[in-house]
ROKEKOL-362804 format. One record per residue (C-alpha): residue in one letter; x, y, z. Coordinates in steps of 0.25 Angstrom, whole numbers, padded with zeros to 4 digits, always signed. Layout:
residues N
aXYZ;...
//
This chain:
residues 409
m-0152-0001+0009;p-0137+0000+0008;v-0129-0007+0018;e-0120+0000+0028;i-0105-0003+0028;v-0101-0002+0042;m-0087-0002+0048;p-0086-0016+0054;k-0082-0020+0068;l-0070-0030+0067;g-0070-0036+0080;l-0073-0031+0094;t-0062-0020+0095;m-0065-0013+0082;t-0072+0000+0085;e-0069+0008+0071;g-0061+0005+0057;k-0055+0014+0047;i-0059+0012+0032;i-0046+0010+0025;e-0052+0008+0011;w-0064+0006+0003;k-0064-0005-0008;f-0076+0000-0015;k-0081+0014-0020;e-0095+0019-0018;s-0105+0013-0028;e-0095+0001-0032;k-0102-0012-0030;v-0097-0022-0020;s-0099-0037-0016;k-0102-0044-0004;g-0088-0047+0003;d-0080-0036-0006;i-0072-0028+0003;l-0078-0014+0005;f-0068-0007+0013;i-0056-0010+0022;l-0056-0005+0037;e-0044-0003+0046;t-0046-0002+0061;e-0032-0001+0069;k-0023-0012+0064;v-0034-0020+0056;t-0038-0019+0041;y-0051-0025+0037;e-0059-0028+0024;v-0074-0025+0025;e-0082-0033+0015;a-0096-0029+0010;p-0106-0036+0016;e-0114-0037+0004;d-0116-0035-0011;g-0119-0020-0016;i-0113-0006-0019;l-0105+0002-0010;a-0115+0013-0010;r-0108+0023+0000;i-0094+0024+0007;r-0097+0032+0021;v-0083+0031+0027;p-0071+0034+0017;a-0058+0027+0018;g-0050+0032+0030;e-0061+0035+0039;t-0063+0027+0053;v-0077+0024+0058;p-0081+0016+0070;v-0087+0001+0069;g-0101+0001+0063;a-0100+0014+0056;a-0106+0014+0042;v-0095+0016+0032;g-0102+0014+0019;d-0115+0008+0012;l-0117-0004+0003;a-0129-0003-0007;a-0135-0017-0010;p-0136-0021-0024;g-0149-0014-0030;e-0148-0002-0021;t-0144+0012-0028;l-0135+0022-0020;a-0148+0030-0018;d-0151+0021-0007;l-0141+0027+0001;a-0149+0038+0004;a-0156+0030+0014;v-0143+0028+0021;p-0138+0040+0028;e-0123+0044+0026;g-0115+0050+0035;d-0103+0048+0045;t-0110+0035+0051;d-0116+0042+0063;g-0104+0050+0066;q-0095+0037+0068;t-0084+0040+0057;s-0071+0042+0064;k-0065+0055+0062;p-0052+0061+0065;a-0052+0067+0079;a-0057+0083+0077;s-0051+0093+0085;k-0059+0097+0097;t-0065+0110+0098;p-0059+0118+0109;p-0068+0121+0120;d-0071+0135+0125;a-0061+0144+0130;a-0068+0144+0144;s-0068+0128+0144;a-0054+0125+0139;p-0044+0121+0148;p-0033+0131+0149;p-0021+0130+0139;a-0008+0124+0143;a+0003+0134+0145;a+0013+0135+0133;g+0025+0126+0136;v+0019+0118+0147;p+0013+0106+0141;d+0011+0099+0155;r+0001+0108+0158;i-0008+0103+0146;k-0019+0095+0152;a-0016+0082+0146;s-0016+0067+0150;p-0001+0061+0152;l-0004+0052+0141;a-0009+0063+0132;k+0004+0070+0134;k+0012+0058+0131;v+0004+0055+0118;a+0005+0070+0114;r+0021+0070+0116;a+0021+0057+0108;s+0013+0062+0096;g+0018+0076+0095;v+0004+0082+0100;d+0003+0096+0106;l-0006+0095+0118;q-0009+0110+0118;t-0016+0108+0105;i-0025+0097+0111;q-0039+0100+0118;g-0041+0089+0127;t-0053+0081+0129;g-0051+0076+0143;p-0056+0082+0156;g-0053+0097+0158;g-0047+0097+0143;r-0036+0087+0147;i-0030+0081+0134;l-0031+0065+0133;r-0022+0056+0125;a-0034+0055+0115;d-0033+0070+0113;v-0019+0069+0109;e-0021+0058+0100;a-0032+0065+0092;a-0024+0078+0091;g-0012+0069+0086;q-0021+0063+0075;q-0025+0076+0070;q-0012+0081+0068;t-0007+0082+0053;a+0007+0080+0055;p+0015+0074+0067;v+0023+0084+0076;r+0038+0083+0071;s+0050+0090+0077;h+0057+0091+0063;a+0052+0091+0049;e+0049+0078+0041;p+0059+0076+0029;e+0052+0075+0015;p+0050+0061+0011;a+0061+0056+0001;a+0055+0050-0012;e+0058+0035-0007;d+0050+0038+0006;r+0037+0030+0008;l+0025+0035+0017;v+0017+0022+0022;p+0004+0029+0027;f+0000+0024+0041;s-0010+0013+0041;g-0019+0011+0053;m-0011+0000+0058;r+0001+0007+0057;r-0006+0020+0065;a-0011+0010+0075;i+0002+0004+0077;a+0009+0017+0079;s-0002+0023+0088;k-0002+0010+0097;m+0013+0009+0098;l+0015+0024+0102;a+0004+0022+0113;s+0011+0010+0117;k+0024+0019+0120;i+0017+0030+0126;e+0005+0025+0135;t+0014+0013+0141;a+0026+0012+0149;q+0032+0002+0142;t+0043-0006+0148;y+0051-0018+0143;m+0056-0031+0150;s+0064-0042+0141;v+0069-0056+0145;t+0076-0066+0137;v+0072-0081+0138;d+0076-0094+0134;a+0066-0099+0123;g+0071-0113+0122;n+0059-0120+0129;i+0049-0112+0121;v+0055-0115+0109;e+0055-0130+0112;y+0041-0129+0118;r+0036-0124+0104;k+0043-0135+0097;t+0035-0145+0106;l+0022-0138+0104;l+0024-0135+0089;p+0020-0149+0083;v+0010-0152+0093;i+0002-0139+0091;e+0005-0140+0075;d-0001-0154+0075;q-0013-0151+0084;h-0017-0137+0080;g-0009-0134+0067;v-0002-0122+0071;r+0012-0118+0074;v+0016-0113+0087;t+0026-0101+0087;i+0035-0096+0098;t+0026-0084+0097;d+0013-0093+0101;l+0022-0098+0113;m+0026-0084+0117;m+0013-0079+0117;k+0008-0090+0125;v+0019-0090+0135;t+0017-0074+0136;a+0002-0076+0139;s+0005-0086+0150;a+0015-0077+0156;i+0005-0066+0156;q-0005-0075+0163;a+0006-0075+0175;h+0006-0060+0174;p-0007-0053+0171;v-0001-0039+0173;i+0006-0041+0159;n-0008-0042+0153;t-0014-0029+0157;r-0018-0016+0152;w-0016-0002+0157;t-0029+0007+0159;d-0032+0019+0165;e-0039+0012+0176;g-0028+0002+0179;i-0022-0010+0174;l-0030-0020+0166;f-0028-0035+0169;l-0033-0043+0157;g-0038-0056+0158;a-0035-0061+0144;i-0022-0062+0137;h-0023-0059+0123;m-0009-0060+0115;g-0006-0050+0106;m+0004-0055+0095;a+0011-0044+0087;m+0011-0046+0073;a+0017-0038+0062;l+0010-0035+0049;d+0014-0028+0037;e+0005-0017+0042;g+0011-0016+0056;l+0011-0023+0070;i-0002-0029+0074;v-0005-0037+0087;p-0016-0048+0084;v-0020-0055+0098;i-0022-0069+0102;r-0033-0068+0113;n-0033-0076+0126;i-0019-0082+0123;d-0018-0087+0137;r-0029-0098+0135;k-0023-0103+0122;g-0013-0114+0118;f-0001-0112+0109;a-0010-0119+0097;r-0021-0108+0098;i-0011-0097+0100;a-0004-0101+0087;r-0017-0102+0080;d-0021-0088+0084;r-0008-0083+0080;i-0008-0089+0067;e-0023-0083+0065;l-0019-0069+0068;i-0006-0069+0060;q-0015-0074+0048;k-0025-0063+0050;g-0014-0052+0051;r-0008-0057+0038;e-0022-0057+0031;n-0025-0043+0037;r-0037-0050+0044;f-0036-0045+0059;l-0048-0040+0065;p-0046-0029+0076;d-0049-0040+0087;d-0038-0048+0083;i-0027-0036+0086;s-0034-0031+0098;g-0035-0035+0113;s-0022-0041+0116;t-0018-0040+0130;f-0003-0044+0128;t+0006-0044+0116;l+0018-0052+0111;s+0027-0047+0100;a+0037-0058+0094;m+0048-0053+0085;g+0057-0067+0085;m+0053-0069+0071;f+0061-0057+0067;g+0073-0061+0076;i+0071-0050+0086;e+0077-0054+0099;q+0071-0043+0108;f+0061-0031+0106;t+0051-0024+0114;s+0036-0021+0109;n+0028-0009+0112;i+0015-0013+0121;n+0003-0016+0113;l-0007-0006+0120;p-0016-0008+0128;e-0008-0020+0132;n+0003-0018+0144;a+0013-0027+0138;i+0019-0035+0126;l+0030-0045+0124;a+0041-0044+0113;v+0047-0058+0110;g+0060-0059+0104;a+0066-0070+0095;i+0072-0082+0101;i+0087-0082+0099;d+0097-0093+0102;k+0107-0086+0112;p+0118-0090+0121;v+0114-0090+0135;a+0119-0094+0149;l+0112-0107+0154;n+0117-0115+0166;g+0130-0108+0166;e+0133-0112+0150;v+0130-0103+0138;v+0120-0110+0129;i+0111-0106+0116;r+0097-0104+0120;p+0085-0098+0112;m+0083-0086+0119;m+0070-0075+0117;t+0069-0061+0123;v+0055-0056+0127;t+0052-0042+0130;l+0040-0037+0138;s+0035-0023+0136;y+0025-0018+0146;d+0018-0007+0152;h+0025-0003+0165;r+0013+0005+0170;a+0005-0008+0172;i+0015-0019+0172;d+0028-0017+0182;g+0042-0021+0179;a+0041-0033+0189;e+0028-0038+0183;a+0034-0038+0169;g+0046-0046+0174;k+0038-0056+0180;f+0030-0059+0167;m+0043-0059+0159;r+0048-0069+0169;t+0036-0078+0168;l+0037-0077+0152;r+0051-0081+0152;s+0047-0094+0161;y+0036-0097+0151;i+0045-0095+0139;e+0056-0103+0145;n+0046-0114+0150;p+0034-0114+0141;i+0029-0127+0147;l+0024-0118+0159;i+0013-0112+0151;s+0001-0119+0147;a-0001-0121+0132;
//
C-alpha cells in the first residue's frame, strides 16, 4: 500500500506547517533521503526527506497551503506498486484538517443579531478594548465585523480575521505607480511573523524604557582572565555577549519580576530563566534560546551560543530552538551602536538592549579619565513591572557589570 506523507512535528511547540515547495512532481521517482518538500513554520523552514524509495504518487496539499501536524500531504507508492493502488487510499482534505483562510461568518437571524451601532458613534460598538486598538492600527472598520464573543462582542481574533480577508490595506491616499527601477519583494513567512509580532508588541504592552551607562572596564578584564582558561579547557571563546547574558540572568534571579508574563488572570512568575538571543539573519530577525542559562557556566553558554549561530547560518533551526524564551538580550556593539531600544519580545515582559563599549572621558575621584563605557537600555511592560522595580534591577545589573566577580561562573 502507498505510504502517507505527513506534516512532521518539529519539536514540542509546532502545531502546523505551510508547504512552500514540492521538489518532485506526481509520478516522479524518488529515493530515500531525497528532499520531498520544504515546509515553513513561522520563522523556520525545513526540508522533509523521503522515508523510502518509491514514486510520488499523489500530492494532496499543494504548495502555499497550511496544514496541522500529522495531516497527510501526499502519498508515496512503493517500488512495484501502480498508481491504481491509490484507489484504496481515500483522497480528501485530510479529514478537514487542512487550514483555510478564515471565511466570513454567516450573519445570524435578525431577531438574534445585536443592535447595530449608531452611525458615527464607534464607541457604542460592542468590542473589547484590545479589539478596538488592533482595528485602529490595521485600518479595519469594526462596523463590518460580526463578533464571536458573548452577546456578539467583537474580539481581537475577529479583527485579525477580518484584516486578513482585506484585499488591500486601507490608505488615506492613492499609492503612486511603481517606477521601472522599483523592486517588490513578496513577504516571506518570517517577515510576516516579525511584522505581526512587532506590531503586537507595540499595541498590547505598555512599553517603557530605562537606560544606564556603566563602566565596562572590569568586565572586559574579567573576560581576558577567563578567555585562555575556558579556551584551553573547553575549546570555546567566551565573548562579552556571553558574559552579559550570564550577568543579566544573575540580576534577574535577584529581581524575579523581570522574568514574568502578563496573563488575563494575573502576572505569571516564571521559575526558569531561558535567555533569548536576538540574531540577525538575511531573512530577518530571529531569537534562538539558551535554556536554563542561570544554571550554566560561561563555557556552556558560549558553546550553546556557537551552536545556535551555526544552526542559523545553515538554516537548521527547529521550532523549539526559537521558542520559550522568558527574557531577551539584544547586542548591537558589533555595529558600533552606542545606545538603542528594543521592542519587547512577546510574550515576555522585558528585553535588554546592550550597546557598544566605547572609550569616553568620565569623572573619577575628582579627575577626568578615559574609561570603556557601555550603555544598556531596558524595555519593560509597565503593566507588570513598576518603574521602581525596573530601577532596582538596573542597579543590580550595573553592580554586576562593574564587579562581575560577584556572580557565580
